[in-house]
LUMVEX-436466 format. One record per residue: residue in three letters; x, y, z of N, C-alpha, C in turn; residue number from 1. Coordinates in steps of 0.02 Angstrom, whole numbers, plus 50000, padded with zeros to 5 digits. Layout:
N
(site ALA; (X; Y; Z); (X; Y; Z); (X; Y; Z); NUM),
...
END
This chain:
263
(site MET; (50192; 47758; 49863); (50196; 47829; 49881); (50163; 47870; 49826); 1),
(site THR; (50116; 47913; 49844); (50080; 47953; 49795); (50111; 48022; 49790); 2),
(site ASN; (50111; 48048; 49729); (50135; 48116; 49718); (50079; 48165; 49730); 3),
(site VAL; (50093; 48215; 49770); (50044; 48266; 49786); (50060; 48329; 49747); 4),
(site SER; (50011; 48355; 49711); (50021; 48418; 49675); (50027; 48475; 49726); 5),
(site PRO; (50075; 48520; 49717); (50082; 48574; 49765); (50023; 48621; 49764); 6),
(site GLY; (50011; 48652; 49820); (49957; 48700; 49825); (49975; 48766; 49792); 7),
(site ARG; (49927; 48812; 49793); (49935; 48877; 49762); (49938; 48930; 49817); 8),
(site LEU; (49982; 48979; 49807); (49988; 49035; 49854); (49948; 49094; 49827); 9),
(site TYR; (49903; 49120; 49869); (49862; 49177; 49851); (49880; 49238; 49894); 10),
(site GLY; (49886; 49295; 49862); (49890; 49358; 49898); (49822; 49389; 49897); 11),
(site ALA; (49787; 49389; 49954); (49718; 49412; 49958); (49715; 49484; 49981); 12),
(site SER; (49702; 49530; 49935); (49697; 49601; 49951); (49631; 49614; 49988); 13),
(site LEU; (49635; 49647; 50046); (49576; 49659; 50088); (49555; 49732; 50090); 14),
(site GLY; (49589; 49775; 50053); (49573; 49846; 50057); (49604; 49878; 50119); 15),
(site PRO; (49595; 49944; 50127); (49631; 49980; 50179); (49601; 49975; 50249); 16),
(site GLY; (49541; 49948; 50257); (49514; 49944; 50324); (49439; 49932; 50327); 17),
(site ASP; (49402; 49956; 50279); (49330; 49946; 50277); (49316; 49876; 50249); 18),
(site PRO; (49284; 49831; 50288); (49270; 49764; 50262); (49229; 49765; 50198); 19),
(site GLY; (49190; 49818; 50187); (49150; 49822; 50127); (49191; 49831; 50064); 20),
(site LEU; (49256; 49846; 50072); (49300; 49854; 50014); (49338; 49790; 49997); 21),
(site ILE; (49325; 49736; 50032); (49354; 49672; 50013); (49322; 49650; 49947); 22),
(site THR; (49362; 49632; 49898); (49334; 49612; 49833); (49298; 49545; 49839); 23),
(site ARG; (49255; 49531; 49792); (49218; 49468; 49792); (49265; 49409; 49784); 24),
(site ARG; (49318; 49418; 49745); (49366; 49364; 49735); (49403; 49347; 49800); 25),
(site SER; (49427; 49398; 49835); (49460; 49385; 49899); (49411; 49357; 49950); 26),
(site TRP; (49349; 49382; 49949); (49298; 49358; 49995); (49285; 49284; 49984); 27),
(site ALA; (49282; 49263; 49921); (49271; 49192; 49906); (49327; 49149; 49933); 28),
(site LEU; (49389; 49172; 49928); (49445; 49134; 49955); (49442; 49130; 50031); 29),
(site LEU; (49421; 49184; 50062); (49415; 49184; 50136); (49362; 49136; 50161); 30),
(site GLN; (49314; 49119; 50119); (49261; 49073; 50138); (49281; 49000; 50133); 31),
(site ARG; (49335; 48986; 50098); (49353; 48916; 50087); (49376; 48882; 50152); 32),
(site PRO; (49347; 48826; 50170); (49366; 48793; 50232); (49432; 48755; 50227); 33),
(site ASP; (49456; 48744; 50165); (49515; 48702; 50156); (49579; 48742; 50147); 34),
(site ILE; (49575; 48808; 50151); (49632; 48850; 50136); (49667; 48871; 50201); 35),
(site TYR; (49733; 48876; 50198); (49773; 48892; 50257); (49786; 48967; 50259); 36),
(site TRP; (49767; 49000; 50314); (49776; 49072; 50321); (49846; 49089; 50349); 37),
(site THR; (49878; 49137; 50317); (49938; 49169; 50346); (49927; 49244; 50342); 38),
(site TYR; (49963; 49281; 50384); (49954; 49353; 50387); (50016; 49385; 50417); 39),
(site PRO; (50032; 49447; 50399); (50094; 49478; 50423); (50087; 49510; 50492); 40),
(site ILE; (50140; 49504; 50531); (50147; 49540; 50594); (50217; 49571; 50596); 41),
(site ARG; (50226; 49623; 50635); (50291; 49658; 50637); (50340; 49623; 50684); 42),
(site ARG; (50315; 49591; 50735); (50358; 49556; 50783); (50315; 49502; 50817); 43),
(site LYS; (50348; 49455; 50850); (50313; 49401; 50883); (50264; 49427; 50935); 44),
(site GLY; (50202; 49403; 50931); (50151; 49423; 50978); (50113; 49486; 50959); 45),
(site ALA; (50134; 49520; 50905); (50101; 49582; 50884); (50035; 49567; 50848); 46),
(site ASP; (49992; 49617; 50845); (49930; 49610; 50808); (49943; 49618; 50733); 47),
(site SER; (49897; 49591; 50694); (49901; 49598; 50621); (49843; 49641; 50598); 48),
(site TYR; (49859; 49698; 50565); (49807; 49742; 50540); (49767; 49707; 50485); 49),
(site ALA; (49802; 49670; 50442); (49768; 49634; 50388); (49718; 49583; 50417); 50),
(site LEU; (49740; 49545; 50467); (49695; 49497; 50498); (49635; 49532; 50530); 51),
(site GLN; (49646; 49590; 50561); (49591; 49625; 50593); (49538; 49646; 50543); 52),
(site ILE; (49559; 49664; 50482); (49510; 49682; 50431); (49464; 49622; 50417); 53),
(site ALA; (49493; 49563; 50412); (49453; 49503; 50399); (49407; 49489; 50458); 54),
(site LEU; (49432; 49497; 50519); (49390; 49484; 50578); (49334; 49535; 50584); 55),
(site ASN; (49348; 49598; 50566); (49296; 49650; 50567); (49242; 49636; 50515); 56),
(site ALA; (49258; 49596; 50466); (49208; 49578; 50415); (49162; 49522; 50440); 57),
(site GLY; (49172; 49499; 50501); (49130; 49446; 50528); (49157; 49376; 50517); 58),
(site LEU; (49217; 49371; 50489); (49247; 49306; 50478); (49279; 49279; 50542); 59),
(site THR; (49282; 49214; 50547); (49312; 49182; 50606); (49380; 49156; 50587); 60),
(site LEU; (49429; 49169; 50628); (49497; 49145; 50615); (49496; 49068; 50616); 61),
(site PRO; (49515; 49036; 50561); (49513; 48963; 50561); (49566; 48933; 50608); 62),
(site ALA; (49554; 48871; 50628); (49602; 48838; 50673); (49670; 48831; 50640); 63),
(site ASP; (49669; 48824; 50573); (49731; 48814; 50536); (49756; 48882; 50510); 64),
(site HIS; (49804; 48911; 50544); (49829; 48977; 50524); (49896; 48989; 50557); 65),
(site SER; (49932; 49040; 50533); (49994; 49059; 50566); (50014; 49129; 50545); 66),
(site PRO; (50041; 49169; 50592); (50069; 49234; 50574); (50138; 49226; 50544); 67),
(site LEU; (50157; 49273; 50501); (50224; 49275; 50473); (50255; 49342; 50491); 68),
(site ILE; (50315; 49340; 50517); (50347; 49401; 50542); (50383; 49438; 50486); 69),
(site PHE; (50365; 49501; 50477); (50398; 49547; 50431); (50417; 49609; 50471); 70),
(site PRO; (50478; 49612; 50498); (50496; 49666; 50544); (50501; 49734; 50509); 71),
(site MET; (50492; 49787; 50548); (50498; 49855; 50524); (50572; 49876; 50528); 72),
(site THR; (50608; 49864; 50475); (50678; 49883; 50471); (50698; 49892; 50399); 73),
(site HIS; (50751; 49931; 50387); (50778; 49940; 50320); (50841; 49899; 50310); 74),
(site ASP; (50859; 49859; 50360); (50919; 49817; 50354); (50903; 49759; 50308); 75),
(site THR; (50934; 49758; 50249); (50916; 49708; 50199); (50935; 49637; 50220); 76),
(site GLU; (50988; 49630; 50259); (51007; 49563; 50281); (50956; 49534; 50330); 77),
(site ILE; (50934; 49577; 50376); (50882; 49554; 50424); (50818; 49538; 50387); 78),
(site LEU; (50798; 49582; 50342); (50736; 49570; 50304); (50740; 49506; 50263); 79),
(site ALA; (50796; 49495; 50229); (50803; 49435; 50188); (50796; 49371; 50230); 80),
(site ALA; (50823; 49373; 50291); (50818; 49314; 50335); (50746; 49300; 50354); 81),
(site TYR; (50707; 49353; 50368); (50637; 49343; 50386); (50595; 49323; 50325); 82),
(site TRP; (50610; 49351; 50266); (50575; 49330; 50206); (50586; 49256; 50193); 83),
(site LEU; (50648; 49233; 50204); (50664; 49163; 50193); (50625; 49118; 50242); 84),
(site ARG; (50624; 49138; 50305); (50586; 49097; 50354); (50512; 49094; 50337); 85),
(site ALA; (50485; 49150; 50317); (50414; 49152; 50299); (50400; 49107; 50239); 86),
(site ALA; (50443; 49112; 50188); (50434; 49072; 50128); (50440; 48997; 50143); 87),
(site GLU; (50488; 48980; 50185); (50497; 48909; 50202); (50436; 48882; 50240); 88),
(site ALA; (50408; 48923; 50284); (50348; 48902; 50321); (50289; 48892; 50273); 89),
(site VAL; (50281; 48937; 50225); (50227; 48931; 50177); (50237; 48870; 50132); 90),
(site LEU; (50300; 48857; 50112); (50313; 48801; 50067); (50298; 48733; 50099); 91),
(site ILE; (50303; 48728; 50164); (50284; 48665; 50198); (50212; 48648; 50182); 92),
(site ARG; (50169; 48698; 50187); (50098; 48687; 50172); (50087; 48675; 50098); 93),
(site LEU; (50120; 48715; 50056); (50111; 48708; 49984); (50134; 48640; 49959); 94),
(site HIS; (50190; 48616; 49984); (50216; 48551; 49963); (50171; 48494; 49987); 95),
(site ALA; (50132; 48507; 50039); (50085; 48456; 50063); (50020; 48457; 50022); 96),
(site GLY; (50016; 48501; 49973); (49958; 48504; 49930); (49904; 48552; 49953); 97),
(site GLN; (49919; 48593; 50003); (49868; 48639; 50030); (49877; 48709; 50001); 98),
(site ASP; (49822; 48740; 49982); (49824; 48810; 49960); (49834; 48855; 50020); 99),
(site VAL; (49872; 48909; 50009); (49889; 48955; 50063); (49865; 49025; 50044); 100),
(site LEU; (49832; 49057; 50092); (49806; 49124; 50082); (49845; 49172; 50126); 101),
(site PHE; (49876; 49223; 50095); (49913; 49274; 50132); (49871; 49337; 50133); 102),
(site LEU; (49850; 49359; 50192); (49807; 49417; 50199); (49847; 49481; 50192); 103),
(site VAL; (49821; 49527; 50151); (49857; 49589; 50136); (49811; 49648; 50146); 104),
(site GLU; (49832; 49697; 50185); (49794; 49760; 50190); (49805; 49800; 50126); 105),
(site GLY; (49754; 49836; 50104); (49761; 49874; 50043); (49763; 49830; 49982); 106),
(site ASP; (49811; 49843; 49938); (49818; 49805; 49875); (49884; 49767; 49877); 107),
(site ALA; (49882; 49703; 49859); (49941; 49659; 49865); (49997; 49678; 49817); 108),
(site SER; (49984; 49720; 49768); (50036; 49740; 49720); (50066; 49808; 49737); 109),
(site THR; (50042; 49840; 49790); (50063; 49908; 49805); (50094; 49912; 49875); 110),
(site TYR; (50160; 49920; 49877); (50197; 49925; 49941); (50176; 49870; 49990); 111),
(site SER; (50175; 49809; 49965); (50149; 49754; 50006); (50203; 49703; 50023); 112),
(site THR; (50198; 49674; 50082); (50243; 49619; 50101); (50233; 49558; 50058); 113),
(site PHE; (50176; 49553; 50025); (50163; 49494; 49984); (50213; 49488; 49927); 114),
(site GLY; (50235; 49544; 49899); (50284; 49541; 49845); (50348; 49508; 49867); 115),
(site HIS; (50372; 49523; 49928); (50433; 49492; 49954); (50422; 49417; 49965); 116),
(site LEU; (50364; 49400; 49993); (50350; 49329; 50006); (50346; 49290; 49940); 117),
(site ALA; (50310; 49317; 49891); (50301; 49283; 49827); (50368; 49272; 49792); 118),
(site ARG; (50410; 49324; 49791); (50475; 49318; 49757); (50519; 49265; 49791); 119),
(site THR; (50517; 49263; 49858); (50559; 49215; 49893); (50533; 49144; 49883); 120),
(site VAL; (50468; 49135; 49886); (50439; 49069; 49873); (50458; 49046; 49803); 121),
(site ARG; (50453; 49090; 49754); (50468; 49072; 49685); (50543; 49056; 49676); 122),
(site ALA; (50585; 49091; 49713); (50656; 49077; 49710); (50673; 49008; 49738); 123),
(site LEU; (50637; 48987; 49789); (50648; 48922; 49820); (50617; 48865; 49780); 124),
(site HIS; (50561; 48880; 49748); (50525; 48829; 49709); (50490; 48864; 49651); 125),
(site ALA; (50522; 48863; 49593); (50497; 48901; 49536); (50430; 48875; 49511); 126),
(site GLY; (50413; 48813; 49526); (50352; 48785; 49499); (50289; 48800; 49539); 127),
(site ILE; (50295; 48835; 49595); (50236; 48850; 49636); (50192; 48902; 49600); 128),
(site ALA; (50127; 48887; 49598); (50079; 48935; 49568); (50064; 48990; 49619); 129),
(site ILE; (50070; 49052; 49596); (50057; 49109; 49640); (50008; 49155; 49605); 130),
(site GLU; (49957; 49176; 49642); (49905; 49218; 49613); (49892; 49278; 49659); 131),
(site THR; (49890; 49337; 49629); (49879; 49399; 49667); (49809; 49425; 49654); 132),
(site MET; (49771; 49435; 49708); (49704; 49464; 49703); (49709; 49540; 49707); 133),
(site PRO; (49690; 49577; 49656); (49693; 49650; 49660); (49643; 49676; 49711); 134),
(site GLY; (49660; 49734; 49740); (49616; 49762; 49791); (49617; 49838; 49790); 135),
(site VAL; (49582; 49868; 49838); (49578; 49941; 49844); (49638; 49966; 49884); 136),
(site PRO; (49682; 50007; 49854); (49738; 50034; 49892); (49716; 50091; 49936); 137),
(site SER; (49756; 50107; 49985); (49737; 50158; 50035); (49726; 50226; 50003); 138),
(site PHE; (49764; 50243; 49952); (49759; 50311; 49925); (49695; 50322; 49885); 139),
(site THR; (49668; 50270; 49852); (49604; 50280; 49818); (49547; 50283; 49868); 140),
(site ALA; (49552; 50243; 49921); (49501; 50247; 49974); (49504; 50315; 50008); 141),
(site ALA; (49564; 50340; 50020); (49572; 50406; 50051); (49543; 50461; 50008); 142),
(site ALA; (49556; 50459; 49943); (49529; 50509; 49898); (49453; 50510; 49899); 143),
(site ALA; (49423; 50450; 49902); (49350; 50446; 49905); (49324; 50473; 49971); 144),
(site ARG; (49356; 50455; 50026); (49333; 50478; 50091); (49340; 50554; 50099); 145),
(site LEU; (49393; 50581; 50068); (49406; 50653; 50073); (49370; 50693; 50020); 146),
(site ALA; (49338; 50659; 49973); (49305; 50692; 49916); (49356; 50737; 49879); 147),
(site MET; (49416; 50711; 49871); (49469; 50746; 49835); (49490; 50701; 49777); 148),
(site PRO; (49475; 50720; 49716); (49493; 50678; 49659); (49568; 50670; 49652); 149),
(site LEU; (49590; 50610; 49635); (49661; 50599; 49623); (49683; 50632; 49558); 150),
(site ALA; (49641; 50628; 49507); (49659; 50657; 49442); (49596; 50672; 49403); 151),
(site ASP; (49599; 50726; 49365); (49543; 50745; 49322); (49571; 50759; 49252); 152),
(site THR; (49536; 50735; 49201); (49556; 50745; 49131); (49628; 50721; 49120); 153),
(site ASP; (49675; 50768; 49108); (49743; 50748; 49092); (49791; 50762; 49150); 154),
(site GLU; (49765; 50767; 49211); (49808; 50783; 49268); (49855; 50725; 49284); 155),
(site THR; (49908; 50742; 49320); (49959; 50694; 49337); (49959; 50680; 49412); 156),
(site VAL; (49979; 50618; 49430); (49979; 50596; 49500); (50045; 50563; 49516); 157),
(site ALA; (50073; 50579; 49575); (50132; 50546; 49600); (50116; 50515; 49668); 158),
(site ILE; (50140; 50454; 49679); (50128; 50418; 49741); (50196; 50395; 49767); 159),
(site ILE; (50218; 50423; 49823); (50284; 50406; 49849); (50282; 50401; 49925); 160),
(site PRO; (50328; 50362; 49954); (50339; 50366; 50026); (50371; 50433; 50042); 161),
(site ALA; (50349; 50465; 50095); (50375; 50530; 50114); (50449; 50527; 50132); 162),
(site SER; (50475; 50467; 50146); (50545; 50459; 50165); (50593; 50478; 50110); 163),
(site TYR; (50569; 50489; 50049); (50613; 50514; 49997); (50639; 50584; 50012); 164),
(site GLY; (50606; 50620; 50058); (50633; 50683; 50082); (50599; 50744; 50053); 165),
(site ILE; (50609; 50800; 50087); (50576; 50863; 50070); (50598; 50888; 50001); 166),
(site ALA; (50662; 50882; 49984); (50685; 50906; 49920); (50649; 50870; 49863); 167),
(site MET; (50641; 50804; 49869); (50606; 50766; 49817); (50532; 50785; 49815); 168),
(site ILE; (50501; 50793; 49873); (50430; 50812; 49874); (50420; 50879; 49840); 169),
(site GLU; (50464; 50927; 49853); (50458; 50992; 49822); (50465; 50988; 49746); 170),
(site ARG; (50512; 50947; 49722); (50520; 50939; 49650); (50457; 50909; 49619); 171),
(site LEU; (50428; 50861; 49653); (50368; 50829; 49626); (50309; 50877; 49624); 172),
(site LEU; (50307; 50923; 49671); (50253; 50973; 49670); (50256; 51017; 49608); 173),
(site ASN; (50314; 51022; 49578); (50320; 51061; 49516); (50293; 51024; 49456); 174),
(site ASP; (50290; 50958; 49460); (50274; 50917; 49401); (50208; 50879; 49405); 175),
(site PHE; (50177; 50878; 49464); (50117; 50838; 49472); (50060; 50879; 49502); 176),
(site ASP; (49999; 50863; 49479); (49940; 50898; 49502); (49915; 50870; 49569); 177),
(site THR; (49929; 50807; 49582); (49911; 50775; 49645); (49970; 50737; 49671); 178),
(site LEU; (49983; 50744; 49735); (50038; 50708; 49767); (50009; 50668; 49825); 179),
(site VAL; (50022; 50603; 49825); (50003; 50559; 49880); (50067; 50542; 49917); 180),
(site LEU; (50070; 50562; 49980); (50128; 50550; 50022); (50111; 50496; 50074); 181),
(site LEU; (50144; 50440; 50068); (50133; 50384; 50114); (50185; 50385; 50170); 182),
(site LYS; (50167; 50355; 50226); (50214; 50348; 50283); (50244; 50416; 50302); 183),
(site VAL; (50200; 50463; 50317); (50222; 50532; 50329); (50246; 50544; 50401); 184),
(site LYS; (50238; 50496; 50444); (50250; 50505; 50516); (50318; 50537; 50532); 185),
(site PRO; (50375; 50513; 50505); (50439; 50541; 50526); (50452; 50613; 50503); 186),
(site LEU; (50421; 50634; 50447); (50436; 50699; 50418); (50377; 50747; 50420); 187),
(site LEU; (50327; 50732; 50460); (50265; 50769; 50456); (50274; 50845; 50465); 188),
(site ASP; (50310; 50867; 50516); (50318; 50939; 50527); (50355; 50972; 50469); 189),
(site ASP; (50405; 50939; 50441); (50441; 50967; 50384); (50396; 50972; 50323); 190),
(site ILE; (50353; 50923; 50314); (50306; 50925; 50257); (50256; 50982; 50266); 191),
(site LEU; (50233; 50992; 50328); (50187; 51046; 50341); (50219; 51114; 50327); 192),
(site ASP; (50283; 51121; 50345); (50318; 51183; 50330); (50321; 51195; 50255); 193),
(site LEU; (50335; 51143; 50217); (50338; 51149; 50144); (50271; 51168; 50115); 194),
(site LEU; (50218; 51135; 50137); (50151; 51150; 50110); (50130; 51221; 50128); 195),
(site GLU; (50148; 51243; 50189); (50131; 51312; 50208); (50168; 51362; 50164); 196),
(site ARG; (50232; 51349; 50152); (50271; 51394; 50110); (50245; 51396; 50038); 197),
(site ARG; (50220; 51339; 50014); (50194; 51336; 49946); (50120; 51356; 49941); 198),
(site GLY; (50090; 51373; 49997); (50020; 51393; 49996); (49972; 51336; 49982); 199),
(site LEU; (49989; 51276; 50003); (49949; 51217; 49986); (49914; 51185; 50046); 200),
(site LEU; (49918; 51215; 50104); (49888; 51185; 50163); (49812; 51175; 50155); 201),
(site THR; (49780; 51222; 50123); (49707; 51217; 50114); (49688; 51169; 50058); 202),
(site HIS; (49737; 51144; 50022); (49724; 51096; 49968); (49749; 51026; 49986); 203),
(site ALA; (49759; 51015; 50051); (49786; 50951; 50073); (49747; 50926; 50134); 204),
(site ALA; (49751; 50861; 50145); (49718; 50831; 50203); (49756; 50767; 50222); 205),
(site LEU; (49751; 50750; 50286); (49781; 50688; 50311); (49727; 50639; 50330); 206),
(site ILE; (49740; 50576; 50317); (49693; 50524; 50338); (49732; 50465; 50365); 207),
(site GLU; (49711; 50439; 50422); (49740; 50380; 50452); (49691; 50322; 50446); 208),
(site LYS; (49718; 50263; 50430); (49678; 50201; 50428); (49612; 50212; 50391); 209),
(site ALA; (49616; 50232; 50329); (49557; 50250; 50290); (49505; 50194; 50290); 210),
(site GLY; (49444; 50211; 50310); (49389; 50163; 50307); (49384; 50117; 50366); 211),
(site SER; (49433; 50116; 50410); (49431; 50071; 50468); (49392; 50104; 50525); 212),
(site PRO; (49374; 50066; 50577); (49340; 50097; 50634); (49383; 50149; 50669); 213),
(site GLU; (49450; 50147; 50659); (49495; 50196; 50691); (49513; 50252; 50643); 214),
(site GLU; (49476; 50260; 50590); (49492; 50311; 50540); (49494; 50381; 50572); 215),
(site ARG; (49543; 50420; 50550); (49549; 50490; 50572); (49561; 50533; 50511); 216),
(site ILE; (49523; 50587; 50505); (49531; 50635; 50450); (49548; 50702; 50480); 217),
(site GLU; (49599; 50735; 50454); (49617; 50801; 50477); (49629; 50846; 50416); 218),
(site ARG; (49588; 50899; 50411); (49595; 50947; 50357); (49632; 51010; 50379); 219),
(site ASP; (49628; 51026; 50443); (49664; 51083; 50470); (49734; 51058; 50489); 220),
(site LEU; (49779; 51057; 50441); (49842; 51022; 50450); (49887; 51055; 50502); 221),
(site LEU; (49879; 51119; 50514); (49922; 51151; 50564); (49910; 51123; 50634); 222),
(site LYS; (49852; 51092; 50646); (49839; 51060; 50710); (49887; 51001; 50722); 223),
(site LEU; (49917; 50977; 50669); (49959; 50917; 50674); (50031; 50932; 50693); 224),
(site ARG; (50049; 50995; 50695); (50118; 51012; 50713); (50137; 50983; 50781); 225),
(site GLY; (50192; 50948; 50783); (50216; 50919; 50845); (50180; 50857; 50867); 226),
(site GLN; (50131; 50835; 50828); (50093; 50775; 50846); (50123; 50713; 50814); 227),
(site LYS; (50109; 50656; 50844); (50125; 50592; 50813); (50064; 50565; 50777); 228),
(site VAL; (50074; 50540; 50718); (50019; 50510; 50680); (50033; 50436; 50671); 229),
(site ASN; (49982; 50399; 50653); (49988; 50328; 50644); (50032; 50311; 50584); 230),
(site TYR; (50065; 50254; 50589); (50105; 50230; 50532); (50063; 50225; 50468); 231),
(site LEU; (50000; 50203; 50475); (49956; 50195; 50418); (49919; 50261; 50404); 232),
(site SER; (49957; 50312; 50389); (49928; 50377; 50374); (49959; 50403; 50310); 233),
(site LEU; (49921; 50446; 50276); (49947; 50475; 50214); (49920; 50546; 50207); 234),
(site LEU; (49956; 50585; 50168); (49936; 50652; 50150); (49917; 50654; 50076); 235),
(site LEU; (49859; 50682; 50063); (49838; 50693; 49994); (49842; 50768; 49980); 236),
(site VAL; (49882; 50786; 49931); (49896; 50856; 49916); (49875; 50871; 49844); 237),
(site ARG; (49830; 50919; 49836); (49812; 50944; 49770); (49851; 51007; 49755); 238),
(site ASN; (49871; 51016; 49693); (49914; 51071; 49674); (49882; 51110; 49616); 239),
(site PRO; (49829; 51148; 49631); (49787; 51177; 49578); (49821; 51231; 49536); 240),
(site ASP; (49872; 51263; 49561); (49904; 51318; 49524); (49969; 51297; 49490); 241),
(site ARG; (49979; 51233; 49482); (50040; 51209; 49449); (50044; 51235; 49377); 242),
(site GLN; (50102; 51258; 49357); (50113; 51280; 49288); (50120; 51220; 49243); 243),
(site ARG; (50080; 51218; 49190); (50080; 51161; 49145); (50102; 51182; 49075); 244),
(site GLY; (50124; 51134; 49037); (50144; 51147; 48968); (50085; 51150; 48922); 245),
(site GLU; (50099; 51164; 48859); (50046; 51168; 48808); (50021; 51098; 48791); 246),
(site MET; (49956; 51093; 48777); (49926; 51029; 48759); (49945; 51009; 48688); 247),
(site LEU; (49955; 50945; 48677); (49968; 50918; 48611); (49934; 50850; 48605); 248),
(site ARG; (49879; 50848; 48566); (49841; 50786; 48556); (49821; 50754; 48622); 249),
(site GLY; (49798; 50794; 48668); (49773; 50768; 48731); (49827; 50759; 48784); 250),
(site CYS; (49890; 50772; 48767); (49944; 50767; 48815); (49980; 50833; 48820); 251),
(site ARG; (50018; 50841; 48874); (50055; 50902; 48884); (50121; 50900; 48845); 252),
(site LYS; (50139; 50955; 48813); (50204; 50959; 48782); (50257; 50965; 48837); 253),
(site LYS; (50313; 50932; 48826); (50369; 50940; 48872); (50400; 51008; 48861); 254),
(site SER; (50409; 51044; 48916); (50440; 51110; 48910); (50516; 51102; 48906); 255),
(site SER; (50549; 51146; 48871); (50622; 51144; 48867); (50648; 51216; 48864); 256),
(site LEU; (50709; 51225; 48883); (50739; 51291; 48882); (50754; 51314; 48812); 257),
(site SER; (50769; 51268; 48767); (50784; 51286; 48698); (50768; 51229; 48653); 258),
(site THR; (50754; 51243; 48591); (50741; 51191; 48541); (50783; 51206; 48480); 259),
(site THR; (50802; 51154; 48445); (50842; 51161; 48386); (50806; 51126; 48329); 260),
(site GLU; (50795; 51161; 48274); (50763; 51131; 48216); (50816; 51114; 48164); 261),
(site THR; (50809; 51055; 48136); (50854; 51034; 48083); (50818; 51041; 48016); 262),
(site PRO; (50845; 51080; 47969); (50811; 51090; 47906); (50811; 51026; 47865); 263),
END
């Protein structure tokens, strides 16, 4: 009986939708004929956006592949059960000595299902080699497509899911020059009300599926009231009139209500 060295698990970042944004490293892995493809889907029989990016790049789905289900829910028990099933399916291939490629839209280190898969695989078998390929996240692609810089000189940037709520978004607008709001679909009208009240509608834009053939850009945000937007949409908000502290050696001084000097 021969001992087989386990394969390596790769998280292949494919960018937000434009096949031209696939990195050379991920592209090289996609070309390998001996590697096993896996990709996330929300439910059985559903399409995979990550897989579609690869297919739009002219790649052919290899005969050896399988979808992994990562449902859209916040129930941690349900999620943990699906993460475990996905990890066990991947480990079968890895223990057989085959390298496994997990396709990831955007960047595999940023709000990605790959993090859950990698942690679960490592928990089941600590010796498995796992490698993450960095990629272009949706918000940098969106900033480029919208010609809206994320940050200039010493400006600050916050990137959050909009589900943190309006109160949190308003607080962040006081402290950051650029706000990237992900997954805005459930709170879109409330966010528009906030931006209108703060006078920021003309400094914001929405983009869906940045760089993909289905990309949608909307700068007249009031047109979006009452509309449904895609899950893969974000708002980029610039805050040009934010009050800032005094500069100190290239950084902003922290403001405080009072200071006490000790002689």
